[in-house]
VOTI-31647 format. One line per field, with one value per residue (C-alpha): x negated, y negated, z. Coordinates in steps of 0.02 Angstrom, whole numbers, plus 50000, padded with zeros to 5 digits. Each point is the difference from the previous one (the first is absolute). Example, Ala and Ser with C-alpha at 12.3 -4.5 7.8 and 13.67 -1.06 7.14 Angstrom:
2
c1	(49385;49931) .
c2	(50225;49828) .
c3	(50390;49967) .
END
This chain:
287
c1	(50217;50059;50080;50034;49896;50029;50110;50091;49938;50118;49901;50095;50103;50129;50045;50064;50160;49955;50024;49883;49974;49883;50080;49924;50014;50135;49916;49819;49854;50023;49882;49964;49971;49816;49982;50083;49885;49848;50063;50024;49822;49908;50102;50063;49970;49931;49957;50055;50134;49993;49856;50118;50165;49945;49955;50174;50066;50151;50157;50178;50014;50121;50172;50064;50101;50124;49909;49982;50055;49849;49952;50045;49876;49956;49982;49859;49888;50002;49977;49845;49933;50028;49911;49848;49991;50014;49853;49895;50046;49952;49839;49938;50049;49884;49857;50009;50001;49847;49913;50053;50128;50187;50105;50146;50129;50057;50179;50047;50135;50109;50075;50082;49944;49929;49981;49928;49831;49878;49893;50136;50136;49961;50056;50025;49896;49847;50006;49978;49899;49944;50023;49875;50103;50138;49907;50130;49991;50128;50066;50143;50029;50033;49811;49995;50100;49877;49855;50079;50051;49885;49844;50029;49962;50145;50006;50038;49818;49971;50136;49921;49832;50083;50055;49835;49904;50105;49984;49813;50011;50085;49855;49880;50100;49995;49812;49969;49935;50133;49966;49813;50025;50123;49877;49859;50109;50037;49814;49958;50010;50133;49894;49942;50175;50067;49864;50049;50182;49950;49903;50149;50118;49882;49982;50190;49996;49868;50103;50148;49889;49946;50184;50040;49854;50043;50188;49980;49879;50120;50168;49973;50086;49916;50059;49915;49986;50027;49824;50007;50160;49911;49852;50115;50081;49830;49947;50160;49980;49814;49960;49925;50154;50118;49897;49984;50187;50031;49869;49909;49835;49930;49902;49904;49953;50185;50041;50080;50046;49872;49993;50091;49837;49959;50172;50003;49820;50033;50162;49906;49862;50124;50091;49841;49926;50152;49889;50017;49813;50008;50104;49875;50016;49918;49831;50011;49875;50100;50188) .
c2	(49283;50012;50157;49936;50140;50130;50154;50077;50166;50147;50077;49915;50108;49900;50075;49839;50017;50177;50081;50106;50132;49883;49989;50060;50184;50049;50078;50056;49881;49814;49853;49935;49816;50033;50071;49847;49883;50099;49995;49812;49971;50132;50027;49838;50025;50173;50144;50158;49986;50187;49971;49904;50077;50179;49952;49934;50040;50112;49897;50015;49932;49854;50056;49940;49841;49933;49973;49827;49973;50014;49840;49997;50086;49838;49888;49873;50089;50167;49918;49912;50164;50088;49861;50004;50190;49997;49880;50116;50148;49914;49931;50160;50104;49892;50001;50188;50027;49890;50112;50162;50044;50023;49891;50085;49870;49995;49980;49852;50035;49861;50046;49922;50040;50175;50134;50172;50012;50142;49921;50004;49876;49827;49852;49820;49950;50074;49876;50054;50160;50129;50186;50106;50156;49946;49862;49871;49822;49959;49828;49930;49832;49921;49997;49859;49889;50045;49958;49830;49958;50095;50002;49830;50073;49958;50013;50128;50039;50035;50130;50068;50013;50115;50118;49988;50045;50156;50049;49977;50141;50105;49963;50056;50160;50038;49970;50117;49861;50018;50186;49971;49860;50102;50146;49884;49920;50169;50033;49827;49920;49869;49850;50073;50064;49825;49932;50122;49949;49817;50038;50095;49856;49867;50101;50000;49811;49991;50113;49883;49861;50106;50027;49814;49952;50126;49976;49812;50018;50117;49921;49832;50042;49871;49824;49860;50044;50187;50052;49890;50089;50167;49932;49934;50172;50087;49878;50023;50189;50004;50107;49852;49895;50135;50044;49818;49980;50156;49987;49834;50072;50114;50163;50025;50182;50043;49922;50121;49881;49860;49822;49858;49942;50174;50029;49836;50023;50171;49945;49854;50117;50110;49848;49920;50156;50099;50155;50162;50004;49839;50087;50125;49951;50162;49950;49819;49964;49855;49985) .
c3	(49401;49820;49930;49824;49924;50135;50002;50147;50066;50008;50145;50141;50117;50095;50170;50077;50098;50054;49830;49898;50134;50091;50170;50162;50041;50123;50151;50008;50002;50010;50005;50175;50037;50033;49826;49925;50096;49943;49823;50009;50058;49899;49844;49929;49815;50044;49886;50090;50134;50036;50121;50115;49951;50031;50178;50035;50173;50022;50019;49939;49824;49983;49947;49835;50010;49876;49837;49930;49823;49886;49910;49817;49887;49914;50152;49988;50125;49911;49830;50068;50068;49833;49906;50115;49998;49811;49994;50108;49889;49837;50073;50080;49849;49896;50126;50022;49811;49984;50126;49917;50134;50008;50114;50087;50047;50182;50057;50108;50130;50069;50169;50151;50176;49983;49868;49970;49914;49965;50137;50132;50047;49935;50105;49947;50151;49915;49859;49818;49977;49873;50028;49902;50034;49882;49907;50051;50063;50136;50044;50101;49917;50169;50013;49874;50118;50138;49883;49972;50179;50119;49892;49916;49829;49884;49812;49866;49966;50185;49981;49841;50090;50128;49862;49907;50158;50028;49816;50028;50126;49867;49883;50136;50021;49813;49994;50147;50111;50135;50027;50015;50125;50103;50007;50052;50134;50076;50020;50066;50170;50035;49954;49834;49961;50023;49887;49863;50018;49982;49841;49929;50037;49932;49841;49983;50019;49864;49887;50026;49935;49851;49959;50010;49889;49864;50007;49982;49855;49910;50036;50088;50163;50113;50036;50095;50184;49980;50047;50154;50053;49993;50097;50137;50012;50010;50136;50098;50013;50038;50153;50092;49967;50060;50154;50052;49984;50102;50138;49979;49938;49865;50019;49836;50035;50009;49831;49876;49858;50004;50060;49914;49920;49938;49926;49907;49941;49924;49919;49922;49942;49907;49932;49935;49921;49943;50004;50099;50027;50100;50134;50069;50182;50054;49931;50055;50139;50065;49993) .
END
């Protein structure tokens, strides 16, 4: 990626090292191992962790340990995050204005291990996530090492895709899509609820593509191989890929985020069109 014409966002909250009031609560509810496993399977790149977090089993919360020294404010990782978030802000501000709407910028929270959110206690084991309750994106940057080693999806644009997908959920929240889907899921059976979740996630992938297309057209952020990095990341976290790794086979009716093919297809669709209208996964007959 190139950031020659990019600015750094000021909407990054750094809680790494246990600072920023983001540590686990002392006493009260904790997150059981079953909750973490469920989150790993169902919520990688998820939209609303409260569904899982609010069902957390009662267990003693981990006691605070000695705090690690927080990385310097201008470390390379945080500077990269601020550049990418700044790109999403400038791009979505423009797209919203073109559609007669106002874009409210989200905050991105960097944390280590676990942190408080309006959706409950966020754990690094959940992967990056968006909480609509506080309009914040949460990420433990250790996930990027996992993306590189476990998921075999290295590259700076693979990392940017992660952020763009979560910001896509913020866009859905602002447009009222998330609330409508959540209400529909509550009325639906399990199979249909899963299908709605898949459509929501694929739309976020498409919105990530819309961002990339428009940001590159405006400020030339893409370099050779960047799109392929994002596609590898989308493939690596497809439901079928994750389920086959975990249990040796895939169960399509249980998908909540979409298959590898679906995720790459919808990212490509957004990337090729650059238009919000191209991302209506809810009216698409086939995904």
